[in-house]
mmJSON file of the N, C-alpha and C atoms, coordinates in Angstrom:
{"data_MODEL":{"atom_site":{
"group_PDB":["ATOM","ATOM","ATOM","ATOM","ATOM","ATOM","ATOM","ATOM","ATOM","ATOM","ATOM","ATOM","ATOM","ATOM","ATOM","ATOM","ATOM","ATOM","ATOM","ATOM","ATOM","ATOM","ATOM","ATOM","ATOM","ATOM","ATOM","ATOM","ATOM","ATOM","ATOM","ATOM","ATOM","ATOM","ATOM","ATOM","ATOM","ATOM","ATOM","ATOM","ATOM","ATOM","ATOM","ATOM","ATOM","ATOM","ATOM","ATOM","ATOM","ATOM","ATOM","ATOM","ATOM","ATOM","ATOM","ATOM","ATOM","ATOM","ATOM","ATOM","ATOM","ATOM","ATOM","ATOM","ATOM","ATOM","ATOM","ATOM","ATOM","ATOM","ATOM","ATOM","ATOM","ATOM","ATOM","ATOM","ATOM","ATOM","ATOM","ATOM","ATOM","ATOM","ATOM","ATOM","ATOM","ATOM","ATOM","ATOM","ATOM","ATOM","ATOM","ATOM","ATOM","ATOM","ATOM","ATOM","ATOM","ATOM","ATOM","ATOM","ATOM","ATOM","ATOM","ATOM","ATOM","ATOM","ATOM","ATOM","ATOM","ATOM","ATOM","ATOM","ATOM","ATOM","ATOM","ATOM","ATOM","ATOM","ATOM","ATOM","ATOM","ATOM","ATOM","ATOM","ATOM","ATOM","ATOM","ATOM","ATOM","ATOM","ATOM","ATOM","ATOM","ATOM","ATOM","ATOM","ATOM","ATOM","ATOM","ATOM","ATOM","ATOM","ATOM","ATOM","ATOM","ATOM","ATOM","ATOM","ATOM","ATOM","ATOM","ATOM","ATOM","ATOM","ATOM","ATOM","ATOM","ATOM","ATOM","ATOM","ATOM","ATOM","ATOM","ATOM","ATOM","ATOM","ATOM","ATOM","ATOM","ATOM","ATOM","ATOM","ATOM","ATOM","ATOM","ATOM","ATOM","ATOM","ATOM","ATOM","ATOM","ATOM","ATOM","ATOM","ATOM","ATOM","ATOM","ATOM","ATOM","ATOM","ATOM","ATOM","ATOM","ATOM","ATOM","ATOM","ATOM","ATOM","ATOM","ATOM","ATOM","ATOM","ATOM","ATOM","ATOM","ATOM","ATOM","ATOM","ATOM","ATOM","ATOM","ATOM","ATOM","ATOM","ATOM","ATOM","ATOM","ATOM","ATOM","ATOM","ATOM","ATOM","ATOM","ATOM","ATOM"],
"id":[1,2,3,4,5,6,7,8,9,10,11,12,13,14,15,16,17,18,19,20,21,22,23,24,25,26,27,28,29,30,31,32,33,34,35,36,37,38,39,40,41,42,43,44,45,46,47,48,49,50,51,52,53,54,55,56,57,58,59,60,61,62,63,64,65,66,67,68,69,70,71,72,73,74,75,76,77,78,79,80,81,82,83,84,85,86,87,88,89,90,91,92,93,94,95,96,97,98,99,100,101,102,103,104,105,106,107,108,109,110,111,112,113,114,115,116,117,118,119,120,121,122,123,124,125,126,127,128,129,130,131,132,133,134,135,136,137,138,139,140,141,142,143,144,145,146,147,148,149,150,151,152,153,154,155,156,157,158,159,160,161,162,163,164,165,166,167,168,169,170,171,172,173,174,175,176,177,178,179,180,181,182,183,184,185,186,187,188,189,190,191,192,193,194,195,196,197,198,199,200,201,202,203,204,205,206,207,208,209,210,211,212,213,214,215,216,217,218,219,220,221,222,223,224,225],
"type_symbol":["N","C","C","N","C","C","N","C","C","N","C","C","N","C","C","N","C","C","N","C","C","N","C","C","N","C","C","N","C","C","N","C","C","N","C","C","N","C","C","N","C","C","N","C","C","N","C","C","N","C","C","N","C","C","N","C","C","N","C","C","N","C","C","N","C","C","N","C","C","N","C","C","N","C","C","N","C","C","N","C","C","N","C","C","N","C","C","N","C","C","N","C","C","N","C","C","N","C","C","N","C","C","N","C","C","N","C","C","N","C","C","N","C","C","N","C","C","N","C","C","N","C","C","N","C","C","N","C","C","N","C","C","N","C","C","N","C","C","N","C","C","N","C","C","N","C","C","N","C","C","N","C","C","N","C","C","N","C","C","N","C","C","N","C","C","N","C","C","N","C","C","N","C","C","N","C","C","N","C","C","N","C","C","N","C","C","N","C","C","N","C","C","N","C","C","N","C","C","N","C","C","N","C","C","N","C","C","N","C","C","N","C","C","N","C","C","N","C","C","N","C","C","N","C","C"],
"label_atom_id":["N","CA","C","N","CA","C","N","CA","C","N","CA","C","N","CA","C","N","CA","C","N","CA","C","N","CA","C","N","CA","C","N","CA","C","N","CA","C","N","CA","C","N","CA","C","N","CA","C","N","CA","C","N","CA","C","N","CA","C","N","CA","C","N","CA","C","N","CA","C","N","CA","C","N","CA","C","N","CA","C","N","CA","C","N","CA","C","N","CA","C","N","CA","C","N","CA","C","N","CA","C","N","CA","C","N","CA","C","N","CA","C","N","CA","C","N","CA","C","N","CA","C","N","CA","C","N","CA","C","N","CA","C","N","CA","C","N","CA","C","N","CA","C","N","CA","C","N","CA","C","N","CA","C","N","CA","C","N","CA","C","N","CA","C","N","CA","C","N","CA","C","N","CA","C","N","CA","C","N","CA","C","N","CA","C","N","CA","C","N","CA","C","N","CA","C","N","CA","C","N","CA","C","N","CA","C","N","CA","C","N","CA","C","N","CA","C","N","CA","C","N","CA","C","N","CA","C","N","CA","C","N","CA","C","N","CA","C","N","CA","C","N","CA","C","N","CA","C","N","CA","C","N","CA","C","N","CA","C","N","CA","C"],
"label_alt_id":[null,null,null,null,null,null,null,null,null,null,null,null,null,null,null,null,null,null,null,null,null,null,null,null,null,null,null,null,null,null,null,null,null,null,null,null,null,null,null,null,null,null,null,null,null,null,null,null,null,null,null,null,null,null,null,null,null,null,null,null,null,null,null,null,null,null,null,null,null,null,null,null,null,null,null,null,null,null,null,null,null,null,null,null,null,null,null,null,null,null,null,null,null,null,null,null,null,null,null,null,null,null,null,null,null,null,null,null,null,null,null,null,null,null,null,null,null,null,null,null,null,null,null,null,null,null,null,null,null,null,null,null,null,null,null,null,null,null,null,null,null,null,null,null,null,null,null,null,null,null,null,null,null,null,null,null,null,null,null,null,null,null,null,null,null,null,null,null,null,null,null,null,null,null,null,null,null,null,null,null,null,null,null,null,null,null,null,null,null,null,null,null,null,null,null,null,null,null,null,null,null,null,null,null,null,null,null,null,null,null,null,null,null,null,null,null,null,null,null,null,null,null,null,null,null],
"label_comp_id":["MET","MET","MET","LYS","LYS","LYS","ILE","ILE","ILE","THR","THR","THR","THR","THR","THR","ILE","ILE","ILE","GLY","GLY","GLY","ILE","ILE","ILE","ASP","ASP","ASP","LEU","LEU","LEU","ALA","ALA","ALA","LYS","LYS","LYS","ASN","ASN","ASN","ILE","ILE","ILE","PHE","PHE","PHE","ALA","ALA","ALA","VAL","VAL","VAL","HIS","HIS","HIS","GLY","GLY","GLY","VAL","VAL","VAL","ASN","ASN","ASN","GLU","GLU","GLU","HIS","HIS","HIS","GLY","GLY","GLY","ARG","ARG","ARG","THR","THR","THR","VAL","VAL","VAL","LEU","LEU","LEU","LYS","LYS","LYS","LYS","LYS","LYS","VAL","VAL","VAL","LEU","LEU","LEU","LYS","LYS","LYS","ARG","ARG","ARG","ASN","ASN","ASN","HIS","HIS","HIS","VAL","VAL","VAL","ALA","ALA","ALA","GLU","GLU","GLU","PHE","PHE","PHE","PHE","PHE","PHE","ALA","ALA","ALA","ASN","ASN","ASN","LEU","LEU","LEU","PRO","PRO","PRO","ALA","ALA","ALA","CYS","CYS","CYS","VAL","VAL","VAL","ILE","ILE","ILE","GLY","GLY","GLY","MET","MET","MET","GLU","GLU","GLU","ALA","ALA","ALA","CYS","CYS","CYS","ALA","ALA","ALA","SER","SER","SER","ALA","ALA","ALA","HIS","HIS","HIS","TYR","TYR","TYR","TRP","TRP","TRP","ALA","ALA","ALA","ARG","ARG","ARG","LYS","LYS","LYS","LEU","LEU","LEU","GLN","GLN","GLN","ILE","ILE","ILE","GLY","GLY","GLY","SER","SER","SER","THR","THR","THR","PRO","PRO","PRO","LYS","LYS","LYS","VAL","VAL","VAL","SER","SER","SER","ARG","ARG","ARG","CYS","CYS","CYS"],
"label_asym_id":["A","A","A","A","A","A","A","A","A","A","A","A","A","A","A","A","A","A","A","A","A","A","A","A","A","A","A","A","A","A","A","A","A","A","A","A","A","A","A","A","A","A","A","A","A","A","A","A","A","A","A","A","A","A","A","A","A","A","A","A","A","A","A","A","A","A","A","A","A","A","A","A","A","A","A","A","A","A","A","A","A","A","A","A","A","A","A","A","A","A","A","A","A","A","A","A","A","A","A","A","A","A","A","A","A","A","A","A","A","A","A","A","A","A","A","A","A","A","A","A","A","A","A","A","A","A","A","A","A","A","A","A","A","A","A","A","A","A","A","A","A","A","A","A","A","A","A","A","A","A","A","A","A","A","A","A","A","A","A","A","A","A","A","A","A","A","A","A","A","A","A","A","A","A","A","A","A","A","A","A","A","A","A","A","A","A","A","A","A","A","A","A","A","A","A","A","A","A","A","A","A","A","A","A","A","A","A","A","A","A","A","A","A","A","A","A","A","A","A","A","A","A","A","A","A"],
"label_entity_id":["1","1","1","1","1","1","1","1","1","1","1","1","1","1","1","1","1","1","1","1","1","1","1","1","1","1","1","1","1","1","1","1","1","1","1","1","1","1","1","1","1","1","1","1","1","1","1","1","1","1","1","1","1","1","1","1","1","1","1","1","1","1","1","1","1","1","1","1","1","1","1","1","1","1","1","1","1","1","1","1","1","1","1","1","1","1","1","1","1","1","1","1","1","1","1","1","1","1","1","1","1","1","1","1","1","1","1","1","1","1","1","1","1","1","1","1","1","1","1","1","1","1","1","1","1","1","1","1","1","1","1","1","1","1","1","1","1","1","1","1","1","1","1","1","1","1","1","1","1","1","1","1","1","1","1","1","1","1","1","1","1","1","1","1","1","1","1","1","1","1","1","1","1","1","1","1","1","1","1","1","1","1","1","1","1","1","1","1","1","1","1","1","1","1","1","1","1","1","1","1","1","1","1","1","1","1","1","1","1","1","1","1","1","1","1","1","1","1","1","1","1","1","1","1","1"],
"label_seq_id":[1,1,1,2,2,2,3,3,3,4,4,4,5,5,5,6,6,6,7,7,7,8,8,8,9,9,9,10,10,10,11,11,11,12,12,12,13,13,13,14,14,14,15,15,15,16,16,16,17,17,17,18,18,18,19,19,19,20,20,20,21,21,21,22,22,22,23,23,23,24,24,24,25,25,25,26,26,26,27,27,27,28,28,28,29,29,29,30,30,30,31,31,31,32,32,32,33,33,33,34,34,34,35,35,35,36,36,36,37,37,37,38,38,38,39,39,39,40,40,40,41,41,41,42,42,42,43,43,43,44,44,44,45,45,45,46,46,46,47,47,47,48,48,48,49,49,49,50,50,50,51,51,51,52,52,52,53,53,53,54,54,54,55,55,55,56,56,56,57,57,57,58,58,58,59,59,59,60,60,60,61,61,61,62,62,62,63,63,63,64,64,64,65,65,65,66,66,66,67,67,67,68,68,68,69,69,69,70,70,70,71,71,71,72,72,72,73,73,73,74,74,74,75,75,75],
"pdbx_PDB_ins_code":[null,null,null,null,null,null,null,null,null,null,null,null,null,null,null,null,null,null,null,null,null,null,null,null,null,null,null,null,null,null,null,null,null,null,null,null,null,null,null,null,null,null,null,null,null,null,null,null,null,null,null,null,null,null,null,null,null,null,null,null,null,null,null,null,null,null,null,null,null,null,null,null,null,null,null,null,null,null,null,null,null,null,null,null,null,null,null,null,null,null,null,null,null,null,null,null,null,null,null,null,null,null,null,null,null,null,null,null,null,null,null,null,null,null,null,null,null,null,null,null,null,null,null,null,null,null,null,null,null,null,null,null,null,null,null,null,null,null,null,null,null,null,null,null,null,null,null,null,null,null,null,null,null,null,null,null,null,null,null,null,null,null,null,null,null,null,null,null,null,null,null,null,null,null,null,null,null,null,null,null,null,null,null,null,null,null,null,null,null,null,null,null,null,null,null,null,null,null,null,null,null,null,null,null,null,null,null,null,null,null,null,null,null,null,null,null,null,null,null,null,null,null,null,null,null],
"Cartn_x":[3.564,2.332,1.593,0.961,0.203,-1.259,-1.736,-3.134,-3.976,-4.993,-5.862,-7.215,-7.689,-9.0,-8.931,-9.564,-9.623,-11.083,-11.449,-12.753,-12.549,-13.377,-13.241,-14.584,-14.543,-15.737,-15.74,-16.67,-16.75,-17.5,-16.917,-17.556,-17.38,-17.741,-17.666,-16.221,-15.411,-14.041,-12.975,-13.315,-12.359,-12.797,-11.835,-12.113,-11.321,-11.977,-11.303,-11.035,-9.788,-9.37,-8.898,-9.37,-9.011,-8.631,-7.394,-6.928,-6.599,-6.919,-6.611,-5.829,-5.106,-4.359,-5.199,-4.593,-5.335,-5.815,-5.268,-5.682,-6.72,-7.122,-8.106,-7.527,-6.221,-5.562,-5.416,-5.649,-5.52,-4.065,-3.8,-2.445,-2.389,-3.544,-3.575,-4.77,-4.524,-5.571,-5.092,-5.893,-5.448,-6.66,-6.465,-7.48,-6.911,-7.686,-7.22,-8.156,-7.596,-8.417,-8.815,-9.912,-10.485,-9.472,-8.633,-7.714,-6.512,-6.359,-5.251,-5.678,-6.965,-7.47,-6.983,-7.151,-6.76,-5.262,-4.461,-3.006,-2.609,-3.258,-2.963,-3.23,-4.395,-4.744,-3.926,-3.465,-2.62,-1.283,-0.829,0.448,0.332,-0.872,-1.075,-1.117,-0.741,-0.915,-2.409,-2.734,-4.133,-4.767,-5.998,-6.736,-8.227,-9.043,-10.479,-10.748,-11.515,-11.857,-13.369,-13.801,-15.226,-15.683,-16.868,-17.434,-18.948,-19.554,-21.002,-21.603,-22.734,-23.393,-23.845,-23.473,-23.91,-23.881,-24.108,-24.205,-22.944,-21.779,-20.532,-19.843,-20.455,-19.803,-19.482,-20.374,-20.118,-19.013,-18.944,-17.849,-16.519,-16.413,-15.155,-14.847,-15.856,-15.617,-14.972,-15.465,-14.853,-13.441,-13.246,-11.949,-10.89,-11.294,-10.342,-10.116,-10.573,-10.355,-8.953,-7.984,-6.596,-5.948,-6.34,-5.79,-6.512,-7.262,-7.994,-9.412,-10.12,-11.498,-12.418,-13.032,-13.953,-15.293,-15.849,-17.155,-18.019,-19.219,-20.162,-21.24,-21.422,-22.416,-23.68,-24.794,-26.076,-26.461,-26.948,-27.32,-28.782],
"Cartn_y":[8.127,7.596,6.855,7.571,6.955,6.849,5.645,5.405,5.522,6.38,6.543,5.865,5.822,5.24,4.416,3.259,2.388,2.055,2.14,1.674,0.391,-0.593,-1.873,-2.244,-2.566,-3.006,-4.527,-5.088,-6.543,-7.14,-8.138,-8.85,-10.348,-11.146,-12.587,-13.086,-12.674,-13.178,-12.092,-10.9,-9.807,-8.647,-8.054,-6.962,-5.734,-4.595,-3.343,-2.58,-2.13,-1.436,-0.041,0.965,2.362,2.986,3.458,4.043,5.512,6.302,7.736,8.09,9.211,9.688,10.697,11.339,12.277,13.514,13.787,14.934,14.545,13.286,12.813,12.493,12.439,12.128,10.612,10.145,8.719,8.291,7.291,6.761,5.26,4.652,3.215,2.869,2.17,1.587,0.194,-0.788,-2.163,-3.06,-4.093,-5.12,-6.418,-7.061,-8.276,-9.441,-10.62,-11.828,-12.185,-12.877,-13.223,-13.867,-14.748,-15.462,-14.624,-13.395,-12.525,-11.364,-11.196,-10.029,-9.994,-11.057,-11.068,-10.837,-11.454,-11.28,-9.839,-9.235,-7.851,-6.904,-7.036,-6.142,-6.424,-7.635,-7.959,-7.234,-6.919,-6.239,-4.722,-4.178,-2.726,-2.203,-0.931,-0.345,-0.177,-0.036,0.109,1.329,1.178,2.269,1.934,2.833,2.597,1.953,0.869,0.159,0.247,0.896,1.05,0.114,-0.461,-1.345,-1.227,-1.431,-1.372,-2.684,-2.585,-3.779,-4.678,-5.926,-6.943,-8.279,-9.348,-10.653,-11.038,-10.701,-11.12,-10.005,-8.836,-7.691,-7.962,-8.591,-8.839,-9.88,-10.842,-11.815,-11.096,-10.237,-9.536,-8.521,-7.895,-6.953,-7.671,-8.848,-9.621,-10.063,-10.496,-10.995,-9.887,-8.651,-7.547,-6.757,-7.246,-6.567,-6.807,-6.956,-7.202,-5.85,-5.179,-3.872,-2.726,-2.994,-1.949,-1.843,-0.807,-0.586,-0.709,-1.854,-1.993,-1.323,-0.675,-0.025,-0.526,-0.983,-1.438,-0.38,0.155,1.211,0.626,1.199,0.826,1.917,1.516,2.506,2.81],
"Cartn_z":[-18.712,-19.237,-18.125,-17.238,-16.151,-16.562,-16.65,-17.01,-15.748,-15.789,-14.626,-14.819,-16.07,-16.352,-17.629,-17.587,-18.761,-19.039,-20.304,-20.754,-21.529,-21.265,-21.969,-22.583,-23.866,-24.584,-24.568,-23.831,-23.684,-24.869,-25.467,-26.567,-26.322,-27.295,-27.093,-27.067,-28.032,-28.115,-28.133,-28.601,-28.746,-27.859,-27.131,-26.206,-26.643,-26.757,-27.102,-25.809,-25.63,-24.413,-24.788,-24.043,-24.287,-22.951,-22.824,-21.567,-21.713,-20.682,-20.677,-19.416,-19.491,-18.325,-17.553,-16.546,-15.699,-16.448,-17.635,-18.447,-19.501,-19.522,-20.482,-21.848,-21.952,-23.222,-23.382,-24.579,-24.87,-24.781,-23.965,-23.827,-24.124,-24.366,-24.629,-25.505,-26.584,-27.427,-27.769,-27.426,-27.631,-27.852,-28.627,-28.832,-28.262,-27.389,-26.714,-26.992,-27.055,-27.103,-25.674,-25.537,-24.232,-23.288,-23.773,-22.893,-22.46,-22.97,-22.581,-21.682,-21.445,-20.713,-19.27,-18.524,-17.106,-16.949,-17.785,-17.721,-18.038,-19.029,-19.4,-18.231,-17.586,-16.486,-15.227,-15.056,-13.903,-13.984,-15.191,-15.383,-15.436,-15.296,-15.294,-13.864,-13.657,-12.328,-12.018,-10.756,-10.336,-10.992,-11.466,-12.097,-12.043,-12.573,-12.666,-14.02,-14.01,-15.244,-15.423,-16.488,-16.761,-17.858,-17.662,-18.68,-18.657,-19.814,-19.917,-19.423,-18.756,-18.232,-19.377,-19.296,-20.248,-19.513,-20.213,-19.562,-18.799,-19.312,-18.66,-17.875,-17.766,-17.113,-15.647,-14.919,-13.495,-13.303,-14.198,-14.157,-14.334,-15.357,-15.613,-14.525,-13.956,-12.854,-11.672,-11.34,-10.249,-10.619,-11.841,-12.3,-12.334,-12.62,-12.771,-11.486,-10.362,-9.087,-8.55,-9.413,-9.028,-8.745,-7.676,-7.35,-8.028,-9.078,-9.789,-9.256,-9.714,-9.295,-10.502,-10.72,-11.851,-11.564,-12.577,-12.475,-13.624,-13.313,-14.331,-14.455,-15.674,-15.874,-16.483,-16.103,-16.699,-17.678,-18.835,-19.86,-19.828],
"occupancy":[1.0,1.0,1.0,1.0,1.0,1.0,1.0,1.0,1.0,1.0,1.0,1.0,1.0,1.0,1.0,1.0,1.0,1.0,1.0,1.0,1.0,1.0,1.0,1.0,1.0,1.0,1.0,1.0,1.0,1.0,1.0,1.0,1.0,1.0,1.0,1.0,1.0,1.0,1.0,1.0,1.0,1.0,1.0,1.0,1.0,1.0,1.0,1.0,1.0,1.0,1.0,1.0,1.0,1.0,1.0,1.0,1.0,1.0,1.0,1.0,1.0,1.0,1.0,1.0,1.0,1.0,1.0,1.0,1.0,1.0,1.0,1.0,1.0,1.0,1.0,1.0,1.0,1.0,1.0,1.0,1.0,1.0,1.0,1.0,1.0,1.0,1.0,1.0,1.0,1.0,1.0,1.0,1.0,1.0,1.0,1.0,1.0,1.0,1.0,1.0,1.0,1.0,1.0,1.0,1.0,1.0,1.0,1.0,1.0,1.0,1.0,1.0,1.0,1.0,1.0,1.0,1.0,1.0,1.0,1.0,1.0,1.0,1.0,1.0,1.0,1.0,1.0,1.0,1.0,1.0,1.0,1.0,1.0,1.0,1.0,1.0,1.0,1.0,1.0,1.0,1.0,1.0,1.0,1.0,1.0,1.0,1.0,1.0,1.0,1.0,1.0,1.0,1.0,1.0,1.0,1.0,1.0,1.0,1.0,1.0,1.0,1.0,1.0,1.0,1.0,1.0,1.0,1.0,1.0,1.0,1.0,1.0,1.0,1.0,1.0,1.0,1.0,1.0,1.0,1.0,1.0,1.0,1.0,1.0,1.0,1.0,1.0,1.0,1.0,1.0,1.0,1.0,1.0,1.0,1.0,1.0,1.0,1.0,1.0,1.0,1.0,1.0,1.0,1.0,1.0,1.0,1.0,1.0,1.0,1.0,1.0,1.0,1.0,1.0,1.0,1.0,1.0,1.0,1.0,1.0,1.0,1.0,1.0,1.0,1.0],
"B_iso_or_equiv":[0.0,0.0,0.0,0.0,0.0,0.0,0.0,0.0,0.0,0.0,0.0,0.0,0.0,0.0,0.0,0.0,0.0,0.0,0.0,0.0,0.0,0.0,0.0,0.0,0.0,0.0,0.0,0.0,0.0,0.0,0.0,0.0,0.0,0.0,0.0,0.0,0.0,0.0,0.0,0.0,0.0,0.0,0.0,0.0,0.0,0.0,0.0,0.0,0.0,0.0,0.0,0.0,0.0,0.0,0.0,0.0,0.0,0.0,0.0,0.0,0.0,0.0,0.0,0.0,0.0,0.0,0.0,0.0,0.0,0.0,0.0,0.0,0.0,0.0,0.0,0.0,0.0,0.0,0.0,0.0,0.0,0.0,0.0,0.0,0.0,0.0,0.0,0.0,0.0,0.0,0.0,0.0,0.0,0.0,0.0,0.0,0.0,0.0,0.0,0.0,0.0,0.0,0.0,0.0,0.0,0.0,0.0,0.0,0.0,0.0,0.0,0.0,0.0,0.0,0.0,0.0,0.0,0.0,0.0,0.0,0.0,0.0,0.0,0.0,0.0,0.0,0.0,0.0,0.0,0.0,0.0,0.0,0.0,0.0,0.0,0.0,0.0,0.0,0.0,0.0,0.0,0.0,0.0,0.0,0.0,0.0,0.0,0.0,0.0,0.0,0.0,0.0,0.0,0.0,0.0,0.0,0.0,0.0,0.0,0.0,0.0,0.0,0.0,0.0,0.0,0.0,0.0,0.0,0.0,0.0,0.0,0.0,0.0,0.0,0.0,0.0,0.0,0.0,0.0,0.0,0.0,0.0,0.0,0.0,0.0,0.0,0.0,0.0,0.0,0.0,0.0,0.0,0.0,0.0,0.0,0.0,0.0,0.0,0.0,0.0,0.0,0.0,0.0,0.0,0.0,0.0,0.0,0.0,0.0,0.0,0.0,0.0,0.0,0.0,0.0,0.0,0.0,0.0,0.0,0.0,0.0,0.0,0.0,0.0,0.0],
"pdbx_formal_charge":[null,null,null,null,null,null,null,null,null,null,null,null,null,null,null,null,null,null,null,null,null,null,null,null,null,null,null,null,null,null,null,null,null,null,null,null,null,null,null,null,null,null,null,null,null,null,null,null,null,null,null,null,null,null,null,null,null,null,null,null,null,null,null,null,null,null,null,null,null,null,null,null,null,null,null,null,null,null,null,null,null,null,null,null,null,null,null,null,null,null,null,null,null,null,null,null,null,null,null,null,null,null,null,null,null,null,null,null,null,null,null,null,null,null,null,null,null,null,null,null,null,null,null,null,null,null,null,null,null,null,null,null,null,null,null,null,null,null,null,null,null,null,null,null,null,null,null,null,null,null,null,null,null,null,null,null,null,null,null,null,null,null,null,null,null,null,null,null,null,null,null,null,null,null,null,null,null,null,null,null,null,null,null,null,null,null,null,null,null,null,null,null,null,null,null,null,null,null,null,null,null,null,null,null,null,null,null,null,null,null,null,null,null,null,null,null,null,null,null,null,null,null,null,null,null],
"auth_seq_id":[1,1,1,2,2,2,3,3,3,4,4,4,5,5,5,6,6,6,7,7,7,8,8,8,9,9,9,10,10,10,11,11,11,12,12,12,13,13,13,14,14,14,15,15,15,16,16,16,17,17,17,18,18,18,19,19,19,20,20,20,21,21,21,22,22,22,23,23,23,24,24,24,25,25,25,26,26,26,27,27,27,28,28,28,29,29,29,30,30,30,31,31,31,32,32,32,33,33,33,34,34,34,35,35,35,36,36,36,37,37,37,38,38,38,39,39,39,40,40,40,41,41,41,42,42,42,43,43,43,44,44,44,45,45,45,46,46,46,47,47,47,48,48,48,49,49,49,50,50,50,51,51,51,52,52,52,53,53,53,54,54,54,55,55,55,56,56,56,57,57,57,58,58,58,59,59,59,60,60,60,61,61,61,62,62,62,63,63,63,64,64,64,65,65,65,66,66,66,67,67,67,68,68,68,69,69,69,70,70,70,71,71,71,72,72,72,73,73,73,74,74,74,75,75,75],
"auth_comp_id":["MET","MET","MET","LYS","LYS","LYS","ILE","ILE","ILE","THR","THR","THR","THR","THR","THR","ILE","ILE","ILE","GLY","GLY","GLY","ILE","ILE","ILE","ASP","ASP","ASP","LEU","LEU","LEU","ALA","ALA","ALA","LYS","LYS","LYS","ASN","ASN","ASN","ILE","ILE","ILE","PHE","PHE","PHE","ALA","ALA","ALA","VAL","VAL","VAL","HIS","HIS","HIS","GLY","GLY","GLY","VAL","VAL","VAL","ASN","ASN","ASN","GLU","GLU","GLU","HIS","HIS","HIS","GLY","GLY","GLY","ARG","ARG","ARG","THR","THR","THR","VAL","VAL","VAL","LEU","LEU","LEU","LYS","LYS","LYS","LYS","LYS","LYS","VAL","VAL","VAL","LEU","LEU","LEU","LYS","LYS","LYS","ARG","ARG","ARG","ASN","ASN","ASN","HIS","HIS","HIS","VAL","VAL","VAL","ALA","ALA","ALA","GLU","GLU","GLU","PHE","PHE","PHE","PHE","PHE","PHE","ALA","ALA","ALA","ASN","ASN","ASN","LEU","LEU","LEU","PRO","PRO","PRO","ALA","ALA","ALA","CYS","CYS","CYS","VAL","VAL","VAL","ILE","ILE","ILE","GLY","GLY","GLY","MET","MET","MET","GLU","GLU","GLU","ALA","ALA","ALA","CYS","CYS","CYS","ALA","ALA","ALA","SER","SER","SER","ALA","ALA","ALA","HIS","HIS","HIS","TYR","TYR","TYR","TRP","TRP","TRP","ALA","ALA","ALA","ARG","ARG","ARG","LYS","LYS","LYS","LEU","LEU","LEU","GLN","GLN","GLN","ILE","ILE","ILE","GLY","GLY","GLY","SER","SER","SER","THR","THR","THR","PRO","PRO","PRO","LYS","LYS","LYS","VAL","VAL","VAL","SER","SER","SER","ARG","ARG","ARG","CYS","CYS","CYS"],
"auth_asym_id":["A","A","A","A","A","A","A","A","A","A","A","A","A","A","A","A","A","A","A","A","A","A","A","A","A","A","A","A","A","A","A","A","A","A","A","A","A","A","A","A","A","A","A","A","A","A","A","A","A","A","A","A","A","A","A","A","A","A","A","A","A","A","A","A","A","A","A","A","A","A","A","A","A","A","A","A","A","A","A","A","A","A","A","A","A","A","A","A","A","A","A","A","A","A","A","A","A","A","A","A","A","A","A","A","A","A","A","A","A","A","A","A","A","A","A","A","A","A","A","A","A","A","A","A","A","A","A","A","A","A","A","A","A","A","A","A","A","A","A","A","A","A","A","A","A","A","A","A","A","A","A","A","A","A","A","A","A","A","A","A","A","A","A","A","A","A","A","A","A","A","A","A","A","A","A","A","A","A","A","A","A","A","A","A","A","A","A","A","A","A","A","A","A","A","A","A","A","A","A","A","A","A","A","A","A","A","A","A","A","A","A","A","A","A","A","A","A","A","A","A","A","A","A","A","A"],
"auth_atom_id":["N","CA","C","N","CA","C","N","CA","C","N","CA","C","N","CA","C","N","CA","C","N","CA","C","N","CA","C","N","CA","C","N","CA","C","N","CA","C","N","CA","C","N","CA","C","N","CA","C","N","CA","C","N","CA","C","N","CA","C","N","CA","C","N","CA","C","N","CA","C","N","CA","C","N","CA","C","N","CA","C","N","CA","C","N","CA","C","N","CA","C","N","CA","C","N","CA","C","N","CA","C","N","CA","C","N","CA","C","N","CA","C","N","CA","C","N","CA","C","N","CA","C","N","CA","C","N","CA","C","N","CA","C","N","CA","C","N","CA","C","N","CA","C","N","CA","C","N","CA","C","N","CA","C","N","CA","C","N","CA","C","N","CA","C","N","CA","C","N","CA","C","N","CA","C","N","CA","C","N","CA","C","N","CA","C","N","CA","C","N","CA","C","N","CA","C","N","CA","C","N","CA","C","N","CA","C","N","CA","C","N","CA","C","N","CA","C","N","CA","C","N","CA","C","N","CA","C","N","CA","C","N","CA","C","N","CA","C","N","CA","C","N","CA","C","N","CA","C","N","CA","C","N","CA","C","N","CA","C","N","CA","C"],
"pdbx_PDB_model_num":[1,1,1,1,1,1,1,1,1,1,1,1,1,1,1,1,1,1,1,1,1,1,1,1,1,1,1,1,1,1,1,1,1,1,1,1,1,1,1,1,1,1,1,1,1,1,1,1,1,1,1,1,1,1,1,1,1,1,1,1,1,1,1,1,1,1,1,1,1,1,1,1,1,1,1,1,1,1,1,1,1,1,1,1,1,1,1,1,1,1,1,1,1,1,1,1,1,1,1,1,1,1,1,1,1,1,1,1,1,1,1,1,1,1,1,1,1,1,1,1,1,1,1,1,1,1,1,1,1,1,1,1,1,1,1,1,1,1,1,1,1,1,1,1,1,1,1,1,1,1,1,1,1,1,1,1,1,1,1,1,1,1,1,1,1,1,1,1,1,1,1,1,1,1,1,1,1,1,1,1,1,1,1,1,1,1,1,1,1,1,1,1,1,1,1,1,1,1,1,1,1,1,1,1,1,1,1,1,1,1,1,1,1,1,1,1,1,1,1,1,1,1,1,1,1]
}}}
């Protein structure tokens, strides 16, 4: 179960995380509280983390650069 890409839906207090492998199959679905996000990603292997641009997206992109590659998309 190697996660290659993670999508994260940033919200005020609850974050939805969806991870896929190299074949595009879902291997991770999780809901995290704000205070557990950094710890959760610190324990994952390096991967690409995608998030939609919002007020806190750049903060989380900097925070999640723990070996991973965060990408902020503009809609």
